[in-house]
C-alpha positions in Angstrom: 99.7 123.7 85.9 102.7 125.5 84.7 102.3 129.4 84.1 103.9 130.6 81.5 106.0 134.1 81.4 106.1 136.1 78.6 108.9 137.3 77.1 111.6 137.5 79.5 114.4 139.4 78.3 117.9 137.4 78.5 119.6 140.0 80.7 116.4 140.1 83.4 116.1 136.4 83.4 117.8 135.9 87.1 115.6 138.9 88.8 112.7 137.0 87.2 113.5 134.0 88.6 114.5 134.9 92.0 110.8 136.6 92.5 109.3 133.2 90.8 106.7 133.2 93.7 105.1 136.3 92.0 104.8 134.9 88.3 104.5 131.1 89.0 102.9 128.2 90.7 105.2 126.1 93.4 105.9 122.9 93.2 104.3 120.5 94.5 106.3 119.4 98.1 108.5 116.5 96.8 111.7 114.9 99.2 114.2 115.4 96.7 112.8 118.7 96.2 113.8 121.7 98.2 111.7 124.3 99.4 110.8 127.4 97.2 111.7 125.8 93.9 109.3 127.0 90.9 108.1 126.3 87.7 108.5 128.1 84.5 108.0 128.1 80.7 110.4 130.7 79.0 109.8 131.7 75.5 113.2 131.9 73.9 114.1 132.9 70.2 116.7 131.2 69.1 119.1 130.4 65.9 121.8 127.6 65.8 123.8 126.2 62.9 122.9 122.8 63.1 124.5 119.4 60.7 122.3 118.9 57.9 120.9 115.5 58.1 120.3 113.4 54.6 116.8 112.8 54.0 115.6 109.6 55.1 118.4 109.3 58.1 117.2 107.3 60.3 118.5 104.6 62.8 119.6 101.8 60.7 121.7 104.5 58.3 123.1 106.4 61.4 126.6 105.3 60.2 126.6 107.2 56.9 127.1 110.2 58.7 130.7 108.8 59.5 131.3 107.8 56.4 133.2 110.7 54.6 133.1 109.9 50.9 129.0 108.8 51.8 128.2 112.3 53.7 129.5 115.3 53.4 129.1 117.8 56.9 127.8 120.7 56.1 125.3 123.0 58.0 121.6 124.5 58.2 120.2 127.4 60.0 117.4 126.2 62.7 115.3 128.9 64.2 112.4 129.6 65.8 110.8 130.5 69.3 110.6 127.5 71.7 108.8 127.2 75.1 111.7 126.0 77.2 110.5 124.0 80.9 112.8 125.3 83.4 113.1 124.8 87.3 114.4 128.0 89.8 115.2 126.6 93.1 117.0 129.2 95.6 119.6 128.3 98.0 117.8 127.0 101.4 121.5 127.7 103.5 122.9 131.5 103.6 126.5 130.8 102.5 128.4 134.6 102.1 129.2 134.7 98.6 127.3 132.4 96.9 124.0 135.2 96.5 124.8 135.6 93.2 126.2 132.3 91.8 123.5 130.3 89.9 124.2 126.6 88.6 122.7 126.2 85.2 121.5 122.6 84.9 121.5 120.6 81.9 120.3 116.5 81.3 121.0 113.9 79.2 119.5 112.1 76.7 116.1 110.1 76.6 115.9 112.3 80.1 114.4 115.6 81.4 115.3 118.1 84.0 114.1 115.7 86.7 117.4 114.0 86.4 119.0 116.9 88.3 116.7 115.8 91.1 117.3 112.5 91.1 114.1 112.0 89.0 112.1 113.0 92.4 112.7 109.6 93.7 114.7 110.2 97.1 116.8 112.9 98.4 119.9 111.1 98.0 120.1 111.4 94.4 119.1 115.2 94.3 122.1 117.3 92.9 119.7 120.4 93.5 118.8 119.4 96.8 122.4 118.8 97.9 123.2 122.5 95.9 120.2 124.5 97.5 122.0 122.8 101.3 125.4 124.1 100.1 124.3 128.0 99.8 123.8 127.8 95.6 120.8 128.3 93.4 119.9 126.5 90.5 118.1 126.7 87.0 117.3 123.4 85.4 116.4 123.5 81.6 114.9 120.7 79.4 117.2 120.6 76.5 114.5 121.9 73.0 111.8 118.6 72.8 111.5 118.0 76.0 108.8 120.0 77.1 106.1 118.8 79.6 103.9 119.7 76.4 106.5 120.3 73.6 105.9 121.4 70.5 107.1 118.5 68.3 108.7 119.9 65.0 110.8 118.6 62.6 113.4 116.0 64.5 116.8 117.7 62.4 115.8 120.6 64.7 116.5 119.2 68.4 120.7 119.4 68.2 122.6 120.0 70.4 123.6 123.3 68.8 120.4 124.4 69.2 120.4 124.0 72.9 123.4 126.2 73.7 121.8 129.5 72.2 119.6 129.2 75.3 122.6 129.0 77.9 123.5 132.3 76.6 122.0 134.1 78.8 123.8 136.4 81.1 124.0 135.8 85.6 126.4 137.7 87.6 128.6 134.5 88.0 127.3 131.1 86.7 128.7 127.2 86.5 127.4 125.4 83.7 126.9 121.5 84.2 125.9 118.9 82.2 125.3 115.5 81.9 126.1 113.3 79.0 124.6 115.0 76.3 123.9 118.2 78.5 127.9 118.0 79.2 128.5 117.7 75.2 126.0 121.1 74.8 128.2 122.6 77.6 131.7 122.1 75.9 130.2 123.5 72.8 128.9 126.3 75.1 132.7 126.8 76.5 134.0 126.8 72.7 131.3 128.8 70.8 131.0 131.7 73.7 134.0 130.7 75.9 132.7 133.9 78.4 129.5 132.7 79.0 130.5 130.2 82.0 132.4 131.2 85.2 133.0 127.6 85.6 132.3 124.3 84.1 131.2 120.9 85.4 131.3 117.9 82.8 129.7 115.0 84.4 129.1 111.7 82.5 131.2 112.7 79.6 134.7 112.0 77.7 136.1 112.3 74.6 134.9 109.7 72.6 135.5 108.1 68.8 132.1 108.6 66.7 132.2 105.6 65.6 131.6 104.2 69.2 129.1 106.9 70.2 127.2 105.8 66.8 127.5 101.9 67.4 125.8 102.5 70.8 123.4 104.1 69.6 122.5 101.2 67.2 122.8 98.9 69.7 120.5 100.1 72.2 117.5 99.3 70.6 116.2 102.4 69.7 113.1 102.5 68.1 110.7 105.2 66.7 108.0 106.2 69.6 104.0 105.1 69.3 102.0 108.3 68.8 105.1 110.8 68.2 106.7 111.5 65.0 108.7 109.9 63.1 112.6 110.7 64.5 111.5 110.7 68.3 113.4 107.3 69.5 113.0 105.6 73.1 115.4 103.0 74.0 113.6 99.3 74.3 116.3 96.9 75.2 116.1 96.8 78.8 119.2 94.8 79.3 121.1 97.1 76.9 119.7 100.0 78.7 120.8 98.6 82.2 124.4 98.0 80.6 124.5 101.5 79.7 123.5 103.9 82.0 123.7 101.6 85.5 126.9 99.7 87.0 125.6 96.2 88.6 125.5 96.2 92.6 125.5 99.9 92.9 122.3 101.0 92.9 119.0 101.4 94.5 116.9 98.6 92.1 113.7 100.6 93.5 115.1 103.8 91.8 116.4 101.8 88.8 112.8 100.2 88.1 111.4 103.5 88.6 114.0 105.1 85.6 113.4 101.9 83.2 109.4 102.9 83.6 109.5 106.3 83.3 112.2 106.4 80.4 112.2 109.2 77.9 112.8 109.8 74.4 115.6 111.0 72.4 115.4 112.9 69.0 117.4 111.1 65.9 119.0 115.2 65.5 120.4 114.8 68.9 121.7 111.5 68.1 123.4 112.8 64.9 124.5 116.0 66.2 126.5 114.2 69.2 128.7 112.6 66.7 130.1 115.6 65.6 130.3 117.5 68.9 133.3 117.6 71.0 135.3 121.1 70.6 138.6 122.4 71.5 137.6 125.5 73.4 140.7 127.2 73.2 139.4 130.3 74.3 138.0 128.9 77.6 140.1 129.8 80.7 137.6 129.1 83.5 137.8 126.0 85.7 136.5 122.9 84.3 135.8 120.1 86.7 135.0 116.5 84.8 133.0 113.8 86.8 133.0 110.0 84.8 131.3 107.5 86.8 133.9 105.2 87.4 132.4 102.3 85.6 130.6 104.2 82.8 129.9 102.2 79.7 129.1 104.8 77.5 132.5 106.3 77.2 134.7 104.2 78.8 134.0 101.4 77.3 132.1 99.7 74.0 128.7 97.7 73.8 129.1 94.0 72.3 126.0 92.5 70.6 123.7 90.4 72.2 125.0 87.2 70.8 128.5 87.9 72.1 129.7 89.9 68.8 132.1 92.8 70.1 130.5 95.8 68.1 132.3 97.5 65.4 135.3 95.2 66.6 135.3 98.0 69.9 135.2 95.4 73.2 136.4 96.6 76.4 135.8 96.3 79.7 133.3 98.4 81.3 135.9 100.6 83.9 137.3 103.9 83.3 140.8 104.0 82.2 142.1 106.4 84.9 145.6 106.7 83.2 147.1 109.4 81.6 146.2 108.1 77.9 142.3 107.4 79.1 139.2 108.2 77.8 138.5 111.0 80.8 141.9 112.4 81.1 142.4 113.0 77.4 139.5 115.3 77.7 141.4 118.0 79.6 142.8 118.5 75.7 139.4 119.9 74.9 140.5 122.9 77.2 144.2 123.8 76.9 144.2 127.4 78.8 141.3 126.8 81.5 142.8 128.0 84.4 142.5 123.9 85.8 141.0 121.4 85.0 140.2 118.6 87.3 138.7 114.8 87.5 136.7 112.6 89.6 135.1 109.1 89.4 132.6 108.3 91.5 131.8 104.8 91.9 129.1 104.4 89.6 128.0 103.8 85.8 127.0 106.4 83.4 124.5 108.1 85.3 126.3 107.9 88.2 123.9 110.4 90.1 121.7 107.6 90.2 123.6 105.6 92.5 124.8 104.8 95.7 127.9 107.0 95.0 125.4 110.2 94.4 126.1 112.0 97.3 130.0 111.5 97.6 130.0 113.2 93.9 127.8 115.9 94.6 130.2 116.6 97.8 133.0 116.0 95.3 131.7 118.5 93.3 130.4 121.3 95.6 134.3 121.5 97.5 135.1 122.0 93.9 133.4 125.0 93.6 134.4 126.6 96.9 137.6 125.4 96.0 137.5 127.5 92.8 136.0 130.8 94.8 132.3 130.2 93.6 
């Protein structure tokens, strides 16, 4: 049972996590979870300007958001106090100079923080386990609405901008890393609070046309989840899910099957908010690493319908264009004053952390951190 930590001030959060064994129950040992990890529920009071979604919005009319004559983008204040599920894992290897650095890891849509542990399936796919062995502590947090016992409120509240406020906690040195929707959140964190992260790692990410992104949502067979309020969705088409997240022949079928059978939900508000999310972080001056799978079907190509008709007329191969005009390299334009922007393409699909290439990607990310002085 998770122990609820009451009223943790942001500036003291790291101290609480470092001494977490006194406040929280240890996680039951798993191969992909390093020794010493502790679970927390963190009560957070947050407010943010979210996109004001029109009444009656559902998956079928999501494209209305991208039609300016029909929908005018406005904002509304969303606020409240929420319990955010988090896991703190200390380093298992001491490396001088890294003891005060924390990696804050944010997962993508339809996943939970378990994504950074390789879904607890094996150690080869656990970013957290790799980081701990390299001397880095990690804090993995669930996005709003992904707590194991969440308070399901209006689906319009769970948007990336609501989560950004959670990442404002101050640490001595922080590396903010995201995957997919989590990377969208981190990008906007860099834009709105440019000094919060000393380094940024964006995985499963690139700039993309909002029409393409919305089209992918529509094609993925998203449907309301039975037993949850309207607005919470799950992917129902296995073939489209597989095409979106994996690249054929480059993953363990057992892990892929486990992933499908334990897939999570996405809130309609998250998907709608993501369509407006790429921001030019022109005041961010830290280093940036962008790691997108070489065969990422979400950001490097577009879906075709099962009957073979290209969705929205935007067909394309399931391989990233690594040239200067490709979707991933163009993302550097979002960081005009970053100390550096580098790219790495693991040999996998959108969820490359769950592919055979995971450890190669983890090694590249941590070599980059070392080269940047973290």
